[in-house]
N, C-alpha and C positions, 0 to 999 in steps of 0.2 A: 723762555718765551717771557716778554714782560707783562704785567697785568693788564695794561691798556690794550696790546695786542690780543692778549686772552679774551677780555671783555667784547672787544670788537667781533670776534669769531664768534661768540657765544650768542652775542646781540643777532647777528648774521643767521644762525642757526635758528635761535626762536623766531626769526622773523620768517623764514622759509617754513618752518613747522606750523606757524599759525597761519600762512596763507596757504600751505596745503589743507589744513582743517577748514578753512573758508571755503574753499572751491571742493571739497570732497563731498561726493554724491553717493557712492558705494561704501557700505552696504546701504540699499535704500530704504529700510526698515531697520531703525536701531534699538527700539525701545522693548522689542521681543525677537525671540529667536525663529527663524522662518527656514523654511527649506522646501524643495522640489517645486518650482515655480510655475504656475499655469494660468498664463496671460489670455484673456478673452476681452474681443472687442465688440461693444453692442452700443448702436447709436453712437454719440458723441464722447463717449467713455470707455477707457481702459481699465478692465476689472483684473485683479490678478489675485488669484485664488493660491493658498501655499499650506504646506503642512505647518505643523508648529510644535518646536522642540520644548519640553518644557525645562524650565528653570533649574530643576533639581535633576535633569539627566547627568549621568557621569558616562565618563568614555566605554564603560563595561556594557550600556545597551541604550537603545533610543526609547525614550518616552514621549508617545505622541497620542495624546487624546482627540484632539479636534483640528478643525480646519478654520482656516482665517481669510479673509477677504479685504482688498483693499482696493482704492480706486484713484485715477487720476486724469485730468482733462489736459495735462500739459507735460507730462513726463518727467518733473523734478519734484513737484508737491504730490504726498502721497496721504489719502484719507483712510483712517483705520475704523474699519465697522466691527461690529459685534460677532464673536465666532458663529460660524454659520452652521456647524453640525459637529455632534461629538458620537463618536462611535459607538460608546456605552449604550446609546439610545437606539442602536440597531436590536438588541437582545438576544441575537445569536451569533455575536462576533466577539472576539477576544478583546481585553481590554489594551490600550495603550498602543494601538496599530493603525493609527491613522495614516497608512502609507501613501505615496504618490497619488494624485487625482488629477482630473481636468473637467473643465464644464464647457458647456455649451447650451446655445438658444436654438429653440426651434417652435414655431406654432403658438406663440405666446408663454412658452414656459423655458424654464431653466432645468437642464439635466446635468448630474453631476456624477461622474464616474470615481468610484473609489476602490481601494485593494486592501481591505482588512483581511485579519485572519480571521478565518472562520470557525465557530465554535460548534458546528453542526458536526453530523458522524463522519464525513470523508475530510474534515478538518482541512488546514492549510490555506495559503492565502489564495482569494479568489475577488472575483470584479463583481462589484455590487452598483446598482443606478439609484441615485436620489434625484428628487424632483422638486421644484417650487416655482412659484409664481413670482419670484422677485430674484436676483441675483445677490440680495442681502439676505437671503433666507426668510422664514426657516425652509430648509431642506427636510423632506419627508424619505423614508425608504419606499421606493416605487414598487418592490415585489414582495417584500417581507421575506426574502432569500435572495441568494447570489442569483445574479444572471449568468455567471461563469464558474463552476467548482472547479477543484483540483481533480477529481475524478473524471472531467471531461478533457483532460491535456495529459500528454505523456511523451512528450518530446526529451523531456529531462524528469529525471525520477525524483527530484526534491521536491518539498511541498510548498516552497515558496516561488515557483516558477509563474503565478498568476498575478502579477503586479504592474504596476505602474502603466493604466489605461491611457491611451491617446485617441480623441475622437476628432472626425473631420467629416463635412457634408459636402459633396461635390456639387459643381453646378448644376448636373441632373436631378439633384435631389437625395441621390444615394447617399447614405452615411457609411461610413467605416470606424471600426474599432480595432485597434491595434493594441498589444500588450505584450508583456514578456519578460523573465528574467532567466538569463541562460537559455533562451527559447523565445521565439517569436510569433506570434499568433494574429489572426483577422478574422474579425466576423461582418458580413452585412448587415448593418441593423435596420430594423423595418422603419417604418415613418413615425409609429409610436414611441421610437428611440429608449424602449424597455425590453424591446424583444428583437430577435434575429433569423434570418432565414438561411438555408443551407448549412454546410458544413463548417467547422473550424477549419481556418486555413493554415496550415503549417509550414513555416519557411525554414530553409536549411542555411541556419547561421554558422555553418562551416564551410560555405560557400565563400571563398576569398573573393571573386570577382564580383560578388554582391554586398559584402561586409568587411572585406579587406581581413586582417589578420585575427579580429574577435569582434564578437558581439555579445555585450552584458546583460543590459538592461535600458530604462528610462527612455523609450522612442518617443518621439515627438513629430506627427504627422502633418504636413500642409502641402499648400500648392501654390506655385508661382509661374506665370506665364506657360500655363500648360505643361509644366514638367511638375511632378510629384517629387518632394523631398521627404527623407525620414533622417532624423537626427538621432543619436544614439550614444549612450555611453560603453565604454570598454577598458579592460585592463585594469590593474591595481599598481598605481593609484590611477584614478578613471581620467581618461581623456574623454571628449567629445568628437564625435564622428559623423560624416553624413553620408547617405547613399540617394541617388536619383532614378527616377524609373518614368516611361511615358505611359502608364498605366498604374491606377491606384491599387491594383494586387500584384506588382511587379512583372516581369522580373527587374530586380534591383541592381543597380550598377555602383559599385563603391568609388566615393567622391573624393574622400581624404580627411585629414584632421581639421576640424574646427578650433578645438583648445586643447592643447595639452594635457597632459595628466599634472597635477601639482601647478599648471600655470597660474591659477587663483589662490593656491596657497591651501588646498584641502585635499585629502585623499578620495573623497567623493565628489560626485557632480550631478547634476540633473539640468539638460536644456529645456528650455520654454522660449519658443519663436513666434513673432507676430509683426505684422505690418499695421502701423498706426499713424495717420494724419499725414502718409506719403513716405514715411519712414521705416525701415527695419530694425527690429531690435532682438538681441538674444539675452534671456534671462538665465542665471546659473546661480549656483551658493559658493560660499566659502564660511571660514569661521573666524573672520575679521573682528567680530564683536568682543568687547572685554569679557572674558570668562568663556570664551569661545572654545570649541574643539570638534569633532567630527561626529558628535551626536548634538550639538547645539551650534547650529550652521545659521546661515546670513544670506539673504538674497542679493545678489547684485544684476545691474543690467549693462549693458554697452551697444552702442548703435553700431551697425553693420551694413554694407552693401554686398550685391552679387557682381562677379566681374561681368564681363560683356557676353560671355559664353554660359552663362548661369551657373558657373561653379563659385566657390566660396574660397578667400584666402584664408589662412590661419588667423584666428583672433586673439588679440592679447587681453588679460584683465587689467582694468583701469581703475586707480581710486577715484578718479575724477566722474567716470561713469558719464551721464548725459550732461554735456556742457551747454547745449543749446535748446531751451525749451521750446515745445511746438505751440504754445500761447502762453500769454502773460494772464496773472490771475487778477481779477476783478475785486478790489477792495470793498466796493460800495454795495455788496450782496453778503448776505450771511456766511460765514466761513466757519466750519466748524474747527476747534482749538487741536483735535486730533488730526488736523492736515498738515503736514509740514514737510521738508525736504532734509533736515536734520534736526537733532536734539540732543540735549545733554542732561541725563539724570531722571526724567519723568517717567511716568508708567500711564497706560489708560486702563480705563475700566468700564463696563455698562451695566446698565439696568433698564428694566420695560420702562420707567417712567421718563428718564432724559435721554437714554441711548448709550451712545460711546462719548465718553470726555476724558479729560486729562487731570490725572491724579498724581498723587506722591511727589508733591513739587516742595524742594527744598531751596534753601539760600544758595544761589549760583547756577542754579539750573536754567536751561534756556529753550526757545524754541525757536526754529529758523524758517521762513516760508520764502521761497525763491520767487524772482521776477513780479512784483507787485507793481501794476500801472496804476500811479495816483491821477494821471491825466493833468488837469489844471490845477488839482490841489484838494486837499481835505479840511474840513473844519474840526470835526469831534469824530472820537471813536467811542463805540458801545463795546463792554465786555459783559458776558454773563458767568459770574462766579457766585460760587457757594463756600462762605469763608469757614474755615478750620481756626487755627492759630493766628490767622491774619499775617500780612506783609506788604510789601509794594510788588507792582507789576510795570517794569520799564518798558517803552515802546521805542525800540532805536530801529536806524536804518543802517543797512549794509554791514555792519560789523557788531560783535556783540558789545563793543564798547563805542559804537558809533554815534551819530548826530541822535539826540534825544527828543523826540516827538512828544511825549507825554509821560507823566508818572501818574500811575493811580494806586492810591492807598485803599487797602481792604481791612477793614477792622476785624479783630477776633471776635468770633462768635461762637466756634464751635458746631454751627450749622451746616454740615457737611451737606445735607441733602435739600437745603432751601436756596435756591438760586435767585440771583437780584441781579439787574441790569444796571452797570455803573457807566456813567457818561464822562468823558474828558475832553479839554479841549486840545487840539495837537498844533504843533509849531507848524510852520510853512513847509510843505513838501510836494514836489511835483516830479512828474516823469516816472521812470521805472526805476526801483529799487529793491533790493531783499530788505526783509522785515524781520527784525527779533522781538520777542517777548523774553526779557530777562527778569527772573524772580529774584527777590530780595526779601530777607527776613530769617527765621531761625529755620524750622523745619515743618512738615505739613501745613503748608501756608493756607492752600486753599482749593478748591476743585475748579476747574476752567472747561466750559462748555462750548462757546462762541464767541465770535467777535465780529464788528462791521463798523466801516468808517462812515461818514457823512461827506456828501461832496460839497464843497466848496460854491455856495451860489454866485 
C-alpha cells in the first residue's frame, strides 16, 4: 500500500472518529461516574437522581457515598447540582452504601427512597425515606430509622434483598413502593409517604408467566394508558426485562426483553423509565467513561416508543443517544457553566457561597452545549470567572475548532474564590448552533460559574 493511499485511509478514519465524537451524547454525564438512574419530571424540568461511583473504586467493590442530582429542559444539556445526600449523615447506616434510589413529589415535598446497609441490630440492606422542600436538597432522614428492615422480609434469606426501591402514585392518589433483590415486595404507602398500611406483599419471582426465566433486581414501576409496567434486571450479565398488569398489585404477565445483557457493554444494568414532553426515554448504565469498569459506571439514555398493543420491542444501546432535543437553549438568560451536553477534561465542585461551578480546567479542555438558539443575533457575552493561573476562553460554534465568536483573556491572580464578570464582544451569529467553550493556557486556569449572551438590539 503506497503512502498516499495509507494517508487517505487514516484521514477518513480520523474524520469518522471526529464525527462520532461530535454527535456522541452517551454517556450523558462525563465528568463523574454515575449509576442507578432515577428520572423524575416536575413542572417543565426532568430531574435525574443518580448513585455516585467514587473515582477510587476498584473492581473489588463499590464505593458509593452520596447521591447526585442533574436536570434538563431539553434532554441534551444536563445541569449538575451539588450532592443531595451522603449516607454517612444517617447515623445508623454503614458507609459507602448509597445503593439505588428513587424520588417523587407530593404535596409540596420531595420524597427520596434509598436502600443503604443498616448498621442497626438486624443489619442488612433496608429501605429508608428522605424528605426535602426542594429537588436539589438538602434531604433529611424522615424517620430516623428504616422504613423497611431486613427482619420484615424473608422470601430470600440473604441480607441484601431489601434494595432498589421504586415508587409510583396512581391517579386515585394511592402510592405504591416496590423493591427487592432476588425477591420482589410491595407496600401501599400512606399519603404522608413515610409510612404504609397493610402487610408487605410478596411476589413469586419463580412464576415464569409473570417474570419469565428470572427476576433479579432493579424494579422500575410506572403506568401508561391504563396498563402498569414493571421493568427489572435479571441474569448475569444483567438484561432488562418487563412485565405488565391491569392492576398495580398484579398479577404480572411477562412481556419480554428490553435490552439484552452486555448490549450496552456492562455486566450490570438498572433501568429508569420516564415520559417527558411527549417522548418516552429509557435510562440505563454502562462503563464507557475513561477508567470505567463495572464499579465505575456511566448513565446513558435512549428514546423509545411502545408498539400499538402496548408491547415494547428490544432496544439497543446507542452512542448517539438523544439526537433531537425537545427544546432549544436560550442564550440570553443566565446559564450555569456546569450545564453541558459533553465535556473533555473538566470537573465540577460546590460550595455554599457559589453553588456548583466548573473547575480543574486545563489547556485543551472544553465544554459543549447543544442547540443554542441565537435568533437574530448576539452582541456580547458575559462570563463569570474566578482566576487561578489564568488563560483564555475561546467561544466557538458547532465544533471544537469551529467559527470563533470571541476570545476572553483571563489574567492570572490565584483568586479562585473571587468571581468577576468579564464582558466580550462577539462576532455575528444567528439561528441555532452548538456552542463550545474551549480553554487555552497551561493548567488550573480558572473556575467558571456562569455565562450569558446579550441580544443584538
